[in-house]
N, C-alpha and C positions, 0 to 999 in steps of 0.2 A: 431631545437627545438621540432618538432613533434616526432623525434626518441628518444630524451631524455625523453620527457614526457611519451612515450610508455614504455620505459624501467623502469621508476619509478612507473607508475600507472597501467600497464598491465603486471602483473607477471604470470608465469606458476602456475599451481594448487598447487604444493608442497610448493614452497616459500610463496605463498599466505596464506596457512594454517599455516605454521611455524611462520609467522609474526602476523597473525590475532588472533589466539587463545591466545597466551601469552599477546597480547595487550589488548584484552577484559578482560582477567583475571586481568591484572594490574589495569585497570580503576575501576573494581569492588572492588579491594583491596583498592584503593585510596578513593573511595566513602564510603566504609563500615568501613574502619579501623579508629582507634582513633589515634590522634597525628601523622598523616602522614606528612612526610617532604614535604613542599610546592614544592620543586623542583621535587620530585617524582610525586606529584599530577599533576603538569603542564606537565611533560613528558608523563604521562599516558593519559592525555586528547589529546595531540598531536598524540600519537601513536594510540589511539582508533579512532580518526578522519581519520588518514591515513589507518588504518585497514578497516574501513567501506568503503572507496573509493575503495581499491584494492579487497575487497570482492564483491562489486557490479560489478566491471569490470571483475573479475575472476570467477564469480559464474558459468558461462557456462562450463568452463574448469573443475571446481571442480565437477559439476554434472556429466560430461562425465567420469571423473576419477572414481567416486563412482559407476556409473552404470556399467562400465566395470568390476569392482570387484564384484558387487552384482550379475550380470547376470550369473556368473560362479557358484554360490551357488546352490546346488541340490534342495533346497526348492523353490528357485525363479524360477528355470527351470520348476518345476512341476506347480507352480502358473501360469506361462506363457502359459501353455497348456490350461488353462481355457480362452475361447474367450473373455469374458467380462473383465477379469483382463488384458489380453494381450492388448486389445484396450485401457484400461485406462492408462497402463504404456507406450504404444508405440505411441499413437495418441494424439498429442497436442490438436487438436480441440475437440475430444471427452472428454478429461480431462477438458478442459475449459468449455464445456457445463455442465458437472457434477458439476463443481465448482459453476456455476450459480445457480443451484438448492440448493446446500448447503448454499451458501451465502444468498439466498432469505429467506429460512426458519430461519436461524440464525438471520437475520435482523428483521424479524417479531417477533421472540421471544424476542429479545432485546428491540424492540420498545414497545411491550406489557408490559414488566417488568418495563421499565423506565416511561412509561405513568402512570401505576398504582402507582408507587412510587411517581411520581410527584403530582398526585391527592391526595394520602393518606397523604403525608407529606407536601403538599402545597409548593412544591419546583419548582421554575422556572428552576433551573438547570437540574432537571430530565426531565421536560417537553421539554426543548430545546434538550436534548439528544434524547428523543423519536422522536421529529420532524426530527432530523438528520437521525435516523435509518429508519423512515418511508420513507423518500425521497430515501434512499439507496434501500429499498425494492421496491419502485415504479419503479426505474430505472431497477433493475434486473428483475422485473415482465414484464416490457415492452420488454426487450431483450429476455426473455424466451418465451413470446408470439410470437415474431418474429421467433425464432429458431424452435418452434413447427410448425409454418405455412410455413416457407420457407427453413428450414435447416440452417446449419452453414457454408456452403461451400463458401459463398460470391458471388454466381452466380447472385442473384437478387440484383445488386449493388445499383440501384436507391432506392429501398425500404430500403436496409441496411443503406444507407447514410442518409435517412430521419430519421430513428430510431437513428442513431448516432447523428444527429443534435438535436433531441428531448432530448437525454441524456445530451447534452451540455447545453440546456436550463434549464433542471431540476437542473443541477450542479450549475448554476447561483443562483437559489433559495436556493440550499443546502448550498452555500457559505454564505448566509445570516444567516442560522442557525449556521454555523461554527463560523462566526464572533460574533454571540450572545453568544456562549459558551465561546469564548476568553474574551469577555467583562465581563461576569459574573465571570470568574475565576480571572481576574485582579481586578475587583471592590471589590469582596469579599475577595481577597487575600487568596484563598483556592485552593484546587485541589484534585486529586485522592489520596487515601491511600490504600496500600496493606499490610495486616498483615504478620509479620514474613518474611520468605524467599520467599514469593510469588512475591515480587517485582523483584527478579532476574529471575524468570520464565517469568514474563511479559516483562522484558527487552529483554530476548532471543527471545520471540515471536515478539515483536515490531521490532527488528532489522531484524529478519527473514522475517517478512511480508513486510517490506520496501524494502529490497534487492530483494526479489523475485518479488515484484510488479513492481519495476523499470525495472528489467530484462524482465519481461513479456510484459510491454508496448512497449519496443523496439523490442522484439522477434516477437510479433504477428502482427507487421506492415507488415511483408513480406508475410503474408498469404492473404492479400487483402480482409479481412473480416471486414467491419466497425463495425459490431455487436460485434465481439469478441474483437476488439480493444477498443470499448467502455466499455466492461466488465472489461478489464484490467485497464482502467483509473479509474473505480469505485473502484477496489481493491487498487489502489495506493492512492486514496483519503482516504479510510478507514485506510490504513497503516499510512498515515501522521498524522491522528487524533490519532492513537495509540501512535505515537512518542510524540505528544503533551501531551497526558495523562501520558506517562511514565516520561516526564520531570517534570510535576507538582508533580508526586508521589515522584520522587527522591529529588526534592527541599523540599518537606514536610518531608521526612524521614532523609535526610542527612544534616541537620543544617541550612536550609534557614529560619527557623522560627526565628532565631536570627537576621535576616536582611530582614524584609518584603519588603523594597524597592527593594532589589536585586531580590527577587522572582517575584515582579511585572514587573520589567524591562525585566527579562529573559522570562517570560511567554508571555508578550506583544510582544516582539521581535519575538519569535518563532511562536506565533499565527498569527502575521501579515504576516510573511514569508510564512507560510502554506496557509493562506487565499489568498495571491497573487498568489501562485503556482496553487491553485485550480481555481482561477479566470482566470489565463492564459490558463489553460487546457480547461476550458469551452468556452472561446472566440475562441481558436484555433479550437475546435470541430465544433462550429457553422460556423465560417468563412470558414474553410477547406471543410466541407460538402456542404455548399452553393455553393462554387466555383466548386466543383466536379459535383454537380447536374446540374449546368448551362452548364458545358462542355458536360455532357452526353446528355442534352436536345438539345444543339446546334449540336452535332454529329448526333442525331436521325433525326433532321429536315433536315440536309444536306443529309443524306442517303435517306430520303424520296423524296427530290427533284431530 
């Protein structure tokens, strides 16, 4: 059974691309087209779900394939001669640290915009979003402070585990804000709206963010750095909320207005699922870090004796 599942869901890079790209195109056609055959629509949904799975499992191979081709380009070779660029492209930990700075400033900007909009328009929806982005910024600021003080190598494991646990605790409170967003969307039977073709751009971003976030959560576990693992969990949380926003936008744009009950059921189901995932990650972070700290404390006391 394991071999069969591996052959079905863990494909080489080229077959992954040959299946995924047409599948994503077909589901866009099914959602955007008028009078689409129901059979074609259901097939497109199935293929897009399968494409998402094989993209997640095959993203590492695709990245390696693309990198081998890009590295041979003359402009890329010249860029690699620049030390900072070389570190950014070659060192995962350096790139993760740079992403922390980027995410922190973007979260602050988003929080400010949403809070101003919430106060100006007297909208609890925008205020809830602002709280969500403020909590994201607090977590990233905490991790950045740790990296600046101790580095990102994972050598100071006790301090890193305590910071990892702190992020898990904040994630619990963040889940309350997330649940509040879901309740507001379901209660008001509304959601995000993107004008024109922007929804397709946001769809590409949401899928890309989710796929890379899942991959990075798994990838960074082998580095033994609790701080960078926490940073990738934060990215995954943000990506899951992007998927929820995308769903509400698609339901708004592609006909769910004719069936408000369907929109409420889909939004509530997806929102509850995402909330449970975030809750599970938060609990795991707290329990795992607490156990690791106890093990380290017991080891130190044994060594002392």
